[in-house]
C-alpha positions in Angstrom: -7.7 15.4 -21.1 -5.4 16.3 -24.0 -5.8 20.1 -23.2 -4.5 19.4 -19.8 -1.6 17.3 -21.1 -0.6 20.1 -23.5 -0.6 22.5 -20.6 1.5 20.2 -18.5 4.0 19.8 -21.4 4.2 23.6 -21.8 4.8 24.0 -18.1 7.5 21.3 -18.2 9.3 23.2 -21.0 9.1 26.5 -19.1 10.6 24.9 -16.0 13.4 23.4 -18.1 14.3 26.8 -19.3 14.1 28.4 -15.8 16.4 25.7 -14.3 19.2 26.8 -16.6 18.9 30.5 -15.7 21.9 31.8 -13.6 19.7 33.6 -11.1 17.7 30.4 -10.4 20.9 28.3 -10.2 22.3 30.8 -7.6 19.2 30.6 -5.5 19.4 27.0 -4.2 16.0 27.0 -2.4 14.3 28.2 -5.6 16.3 25.8 -7.7 15.4 22.8 -5.5 11.7 23.7 -5.5 11.6 24.1 -9.3 13.7 20.9 -9.8 11.2 18.9 -7.6 8.3 20.3 -9.7 10.2 19.5 -12.9 10.9 16.0 -11.8 7.2 15.3 -10.8 6.1 16.4 -14.3 8.8 14.5 -16.1 7.2 11.1 -16.0 3.8 12.2 -17.4 5.5 14.3 -20.1 7.7 11.5 -21.3 4.7 9.1 -21.3 2.6 11.7 -23.2 5.3 12.2 -25.8 5.6 8.5 -26.2 1.8 8.3 -26.8 2.0 11.2 -29.3 4.8 9.4 -31.2 2.8 6.2 -31.5 -0.3 8.2 -32.5 1.6 9.9 -35.2 3.0 6.6 -36.3 -0.5 5.2 -36.7 -1.6 8.2 -38.8 1.5 7.8 -41.1 0.8 4.0 -41.4 -2.8 4.7 -42.3 -1.7 7.3 -44.9 0.6 4.7 -46.6 -2.0 1.9 -46.4 -4.8 3.9 -48.0 -2.9 6.1 -50.5 0.1 4.1 -51.7 0.1 2.2 -55.0 2.9 0.0 -53.9 1.7 -3.4 -52.6 4.9 -4.0 -50.6 4.6 -0.7 -48.9 1.0 -1.4 -48.1 1.9 -4.7 -46.4 4.6 -3.0 -44.4 2.1 -0.3 -43.3 -0.5 -2.9 -42.4 2.0 -4.8 -40.2 3.2 -1.5 -38.6 -0.4 -0.5 -37.9 -1.3 -3.7 -36.2 1.8 -3.3 -34.0 1.2 0.3 -33.1 -2.5 -0.2 -32.4 -1.6 -3.0 -29.9 0.3 -0.5 -27.7 -1.7 2.7 -28.1 -4.5 1.6 -25.7 -2.0 0.7 -23.0 -0.2 4.0 -23.4 -3.5 5.9 -23.2 -4.4 4.1 -20.0 -0.9 4.9 -18.6 -1.3 8.6 -19.4 -4.7 8.7 -17.8 -3.4 6.9 -14.7 -0.6 9.5 -14.4 -3.3 12.3 -14.5 -5.1 10.9 -11.4 -4.7 13.0 -8.3 -1.8 11.4 -6.3 -2.6 9.9 -2.9 -0.6 12.2 -0.5 0.2 9.2 1.6 1.7 7.0 -1.1 5.4 7.9 -0.3 5.0 7.4 3.4 6.3 4.7 5.6 3.8 2.2 7.0 2.6 1.0 10.4 1.2 -2.5 9.8 -1.1 -4.0 12.4 -2.2 -7.6 12.4 -4.7 -9.2 14.9 -6.0 -12.7 15.3 -9.7 -12.9 14.6 -12.1 -15.8 14.8 -10.7 -19.3 15.1 -8.9 -19.5 18.5 -5.3 -20.8 18.4 -5.5 -21.4 14.6 -6.3 -17.7 14.1 -3.2 -16.7 16.1 -1.0 -19.0 14.1 -2.4 -17.6 10.8 -1.8 -14.0 12.1 1.8 -15.0 12.8 2.2 -16.3 9.3 0.7 -13.2 7.8 3.2 -11.1 9.8 6.1 -13.2 8.5 4.7 -12.9 4.9 4.7 -9.1 5.0 8.1 -9.0 6.7 9.5 -11.3 4.0 8.0 -9.0 1.3 9.6 -6.0 2.9 12.9 -7.7 3.1 12.8 -8.6 -0.6 12.2 -4.9 -1.4 15.1 -4.0 1.0 12.8 -2.0 3.2 13.6 -1.5 6.9 11.5 -3.3 9.5 11.1 -2.3 13.1 8.9 -4.4 15.4 6.8 -2.0 17.6 4.7 -4.5 19.6 3.8 -8.2 19.7 1.5 -10.1 21.9 2.0 -13.8 21.6 -0.2 -16.8 22.2 1.0 -19.9 24.0 1.2 -22.1 20.8 3.5 -20.0 18.6 0.9 -17.6 17.2 0.2 -14.0 18.0 -2.8 -12.1 19.4 -1.7 -8.9 17.7 1.5 -7.2 16.4 2.5 -3.8 15.1 5.5 -3.2 12.8 7.0 -0.1 11.2 8.0 -0.6 7.6 10.3 2.1 6.1 10.9 2.2 2.3 10.1 4.1 -0.8 6.5 3.7 -1.8 5.7 1.4 1.2 2.2 2.7 1.7 1.4 2.8 -2.0 2.2 -0.9 -2.3 0.6 -2.1 0.9 -2.5 0.1 1.3 -4.9 -2.4 -0.3 -3.9 -5.1 2.1 -6.2 -3.7 4.8 -9.0 -6.0 5.6 -10.0 -9.4 7.0 -7.9 -12.3 5.7 -9.4 -15.8 5.9 -7.6 -19.1 6.0 -9.0 -22.5 5.2 -6.9 -25.6 6.2 -6.6 -28.6 8.4 -5.0 -27.5 11.7 -2.2 -29.7 13.1 -4.3 -30.3 16.2 -7.3 -31.6 14.1 -7.3 -35.4 14.4 -10.4 -35.8 12.2 -8.9 -34.2 9.1 -11.6 -31.5 8.9 -10.9 -28.2 7.2 -11.2 -25.2 9.6 -11.8 -21.6 8.8 -10.0 -18.8 10.8 -9.4 -15.1 10.3 -6.9 -12.4 11.0 -7.3 -8.6 10.3 -4.7 -6.4 8.7 -4.6 -2.6 9.0 -2.2 -0.5 7.0 -1.6 3.0 8.5 0.6 5.7 7.0 3.2 6.9 9.4 2.8 10.6 10.3 4.9 13.5 11.6 4.3 15.4 14.9 3.1 18.5 13.0 0.3 16.6 11.3 -1.4 15.3 14.5 -2.0 17.5 17.5 -2.0 15.4 20.7 -2.5 17.2 24.0 -0.7 15.7 26.9 -3.8 16.2 29.1 -5.7 13.8 26.7 -3.3 10.9 27.4 -3.2 8.4 30.3 0.1 6.6 30.3 0.5 3.4 32.3 3.6 1.2 32.7 3.7 -2.5 33.4 6.1 -5.4 33.2 6.8 -6.9 29.8 5.9 -10.5 29.0 7.4 -12.9 26.4 10.8 -12.5 24.7 12.8 -9.5 25.6 16.0 -10.4 27.5 16.9 -10.5 31.2 14.9 -7.4 32.1 11.6 -9.0 31.2 9.3 -9.3 34.2 11.8 -7.5 36.4 11.2 -3.8 35.4 8.1 -1.9 34.4 9.3 -1.2 30.9 6.1 -1.9 28.9 3.9 1.1 28.2 0.2 1.5 27.6 -1.1 4.8 26.3 -4.9 5.6 26.4 -6.1 8.5 24.3 -9.0 9.7 26.5 -11.1 11.6 23.9 -11.4 8.6 21.6 -10.8 5.7 24.0 -8.0 4.5 21.7 -5.5 2.2 23.5 -2.0 1.4 22.3 0.5 -0.9 24.1 4.2 -1.5 23.4 6.6 -3.8 25.2 9.2 -4.9 22.6 11.6 -2.0 23.1 14.6 -2.2 25.4 13.4 0.6 27.7 10.3 2.4 28.9 11.3 5.5 26.9 11.7 3.4 23.7 8.3 1.7 24.3 6.6 5.1 24.9 8.0 6.5 21.7 6.9 3.5 19.7 3.4 3.6 21.2 3.1 7.3 20.3 4.0 6.5 16.7 1.2 4.0 16.5 -1.3 6.3 18.2 -0.4 9.2 15.9 -0.9 7.0 12.9 -4.3 5.8 14.1 -5.5 9.3 15.0 -4.3 10.6 11.6 -6.4 7.9 9.8 -9.3 8.7 12.1 -9.1 12.3 11.0 -8.9 11.4 7.3 -12.0 9.3 7.7 -13.9 12.2 9.3 -13.0 14.5 6.5 -14.1 12.0 3.8 -17.0 9.7 4.5 -16.3 7.8 1.3 -12.9 6.8 2.7 -14.5 5.7 5.9 -17.0 3.5 4.1 -14.2 2.0 2.1 -12.2 1.2 5.2 -15.2 -0.3 6.9 -15.6 -2.5 3.9 -11.9 -3.4 3.8 -11.2 -4.0 7.5 -14.5 -5.5 8.6 -14.9 -7.1 12.0 -12.7 -10.2 11.9 -15.8 -12.3 11.6 -15.6 -15.3 9.2 -18.2 -13.9 6.8 -16.3 -10.6 6.4 -13.3 -11.1 4.1 -11.1 -9.5 1.5 -8.9 -12.5 0.8 -9.0 -16.3 1.3 -6.0 -18.5 1.6 -7.1 -22.1 0.8 -4.3 -24.5 1.8 -5.8 -27.8 0.5 -6.1 -26.2 -3.0 -2.9 -24.1 -2.7 -4.8 -21.0 -3.8 -5.3 -17.4 -2.8 -8.4 -15.5 -3.8 -9.0 -11.7 -3.5 -12.7 -11.1 -3.3 -12.6 -7.5 -4.4 -11.4 -7.9 -7.9 -11.7 -11.0 -8.0 -8.4 -12.7 -8.7 -7.2 -16.2 -7.8 -3.6 -17.4 -7.8 -2.4 -21.0 -7.4 0.9 -20.1 -5.8 0.3 -20.4 -2.1 3.8 -21.7 -1.1 5.6 -18.8 -2.8 2.9 -16.3 -1.7 3.4 -17.2 2.0 7.1 -16.5 1.5 6.4 -12.9 0.5 6.0 -13.3 -3.3 2.9 -11.1 -3.5 3.7 -8.6 -6.2 1.3 -10.1 -8.7 -1.6 -9.6 -6.2 -0.5 -6.1 -5.3 -0.1 -5.0 -8.9 -3.5 -6.5 -9.8 -5.2 -4.6 -6.9 -3.4 -1.4 -7.8 -4.5 -1.6 -11.5 -8.1 -2.4 -10.5 -8.5 0.5 -8.1 -6.7 2.9 -10.5 -9.1 1.8 -13.3 -12.1 2.4 -10.9 -10.7 5.9 -10.1 -10.4 6.6 -13.8 -14.0 5.6 -14.4 -15.2 7.9 -11.6 -13.1 10.8 -13.0 -14.6 10.3 -16.4 -18.1 10.3 -15.0 -17.6 13.7 -13.3 
């Protein structure tokens, strides 16, 4: 690992020198490419230098502790050693984490899909609350949100919904949210006070460009129909809603929240491209496919990644596991603690796998 870090630091220094050369400065394309590479290496080099500084401090403190005849200096060295050894382990983990291969999708925008699972009307209400949760979270991070499609139930819930979330690192933050989410609570319609269990599934898809997914027009069947639900005066008067079927896979995407047929078609194609992109990734990597099957599940009550228990005001993630007793704030989009815990866990697992190779 340290040989690799030394090589990265040398490359960083070489790039720093190149960026100051007149011929590089005058070639804007070359300068921008080298600047991007320099910037990508900067974080790991700074962290590695911080690690080396602490490591050197530990060696110097040990030298004073074991070879000085001055008791006061020994006490100072001992205190400094305790302080430095407390941070060196964290720094080493941070350095290793930065060496992990970067997920190429981490910087992408996200298409978030939520569907009601088992539990009837209560599942639809829970799906609606999950949608609000993620939209509140996106708003707190000042990300842009665009509703692509919603299909409502008659009691204020949703059957399914798709939203586009645009923001720096959106996929890296939300990618571990995929899976079956389970709620345990007493529905408002329950007269006997019994706790019911319902589910909703969440899928987080990286948005992709046209060049990354080749869709042949002959493989598509496009149907138009009249929108239903909220949408203004044109609802139920014009065929503005669009349904696209990808014939080779049987994948179906509908969109009706746009103001025009063209708008709905564009949004439906966005979702279709994201789904096909993920499908291709899964074909290329069976391990990813297995992980996604584990995460997303079927929507059945027994398949879950997270449980929201309202009577106890707790949220439990079953993959780590972690339990938080902050349900009210959590449902308002305060989910950073959960997201950070999941990110740290999966990064640690990736480090273990890397060390075993």
